[in-house]
N, C-alpha and C positions, 0 to 999 in steps of 0.2 A: 501897306502894299501886300503883305502875305495874306491878310484878311480878304482883300478884294480878289486875289488870285483864287481863293477857294470858293468865293461866291459866284463869279462871273465865268461860268463855264457853259459849254453846250448842254442842251437839255432836250428831252423828248417828252411830249405831253400826249396823253391818250385820253379820251373821254366819251361820254354818251350826251346826246343832245335831243332836243325837241325843236321843231322849226315849222315855218310856213306862214302863209298870209290867209289863204282861202280855207285850208284844212290843216289839221295837226299831222305833222310828219315826225317820224322817229328815225334816229340814226347815230352816227358816231363821227369822231373827228381825230385826226393825229397831226402833230405839228413838231417840227424839229427847229429849235431856236439857236441862234448863234449871237452871243454878245459882241458888240463892236468896240468895246473898250473895257478897261479894268476899273473904272470909276464906281462909286457906290451907286449912282444913278447913271444909266447908260443907254445908248441906242442898241437896237436889235434888228436882226435880219432873220426871217423865218420862212420856211416851207411848209405848207399845210395842205391837207386834203380834208374835205368834209363830205359826207354822204349821208342822204336821208330819203325815206320811203314813206309812201302813203298807199295803203292797201284799200282805201275807200273808193268806190266807184264815182267817177265824175257824172254829173247830170246836167242837162239842158232841158228847157221846156218840152222839146219833142223827142229827145233821145237820151240814152244814158250808157255808161261803160260798165260792163260786168266782168268779174274775174280779171280785174286789171292791176297793174302795178304802175305807180307814178314815182319816178326816182329823179333825184338831183345828185350831181356830183360836182363839187367846187374845188378844183385845185387853185391855190393862190400863193403868191409871194407876200409875206407880211413885213412891212417896215414899221418899227415901233420904238417905244421908249418905255423903260422900266424904272420904276421908283421903288426903292428898297428901304424898309424901316424894320430892323430887327427881325420879327417873325412874319411880317406882312409885306407883300410884293404887289405893286400895282402896275399892270401892263396895259399900254394904250397902243393900238396898231391901226395901221390902214392896210387892209388885205386888198390886193390887186390880183385878179385872175379871171377865170372863166367859170360859166355856169352851163353844164350839160344837162339838158332836160330830156328824159326818156319816159314815154308813156306808151303802154301796150295793153290790150285788152280786146273785148268783144263789144262793138258798137251795136246797140239794140235800139230800134224804133218800132214800138208796139203799135203805134197808130197806123202806120203803113205796112207793118208786118215784115221787117227784115232784120237780119243779124249778119254782121261781117266783122272780120278781124280788123283791128285798128292798131296802128303803129305810128308814133311820132317822135322825132328826135330833133332837138334844137340846141343851138350853141349861142350863148350870150356873153358879153363882156360883163363882168361883175366887180364892183368895188364897194367899199363901205368903211365903217368904223367899228373897231373891236375893243372891248374893255374886259380884262380878265383879272380880278383880285385873287390872290393866292395866300394860304397860310403855310409857312414852312415848318415842318416838323423837325428837320435837320438840314445839314448842307446839301443833302442829295434827294430829299423827298419833300413833296408839297402837294396839297390839295387845293382846288379852287374852282371858281366859277368861270365860264366862257360865255361871252355874248357878242353877237354880231349884228349890227344894223346896216342893211344895204342902203346905199345912197342913190341907188338907181333901181327903177322898177322895170323888170322885163316882163314880157307877156306870159311867161311860164311861172310867174309869181315865186321866184327863188327868194324866199323871204327871210324874216328875222330868225335868228338862231339863239338858243340859250342852252347851256349844258353844265355838266359838272365833270372835272377831269382830274387826273393824277399826273403830276410832273415828276420825272427822274432826271436829275441833274448829274452829269458825268464828271465827278469831282476829280480835280488835278491833285495828284498826290505829291507833286514836286514841292519842295520847301526852299 
């Protein structure tokens, strides 16, 4: 019982990630995890936010965007299960949330000779599956991978994510 109290505490995870379907996006994520029991393997509840950017201009056959930014912000609630084996932790989660897609730039069509400012903001429901294996250095620090596979395709292509992150567990000092 004392061992499980030291292991199952709230944690904060921060990391960097690459994402996307159509183009490669760069970004980061943060997640606050709450264990729901003091068992060796336990259910978790987490609050997360991922954000990633693409600075490459979008293009269509007749027009393209220049000086643009294409951004996704994904706040989620993560319901998961954590398997723990000595120094290895395997986390399986279902993130449920939103995808905010923001695109801004200058729309250019050289064929008919125009340029104009372009801005588009869209919001989509987003859910999927997340898998995060971690290596525990000690009771309060671990490093691991983060992956997210969306189970819904939105027209903004809020796509796959893979990253690396560091987790800080807030160790309970009560004995």
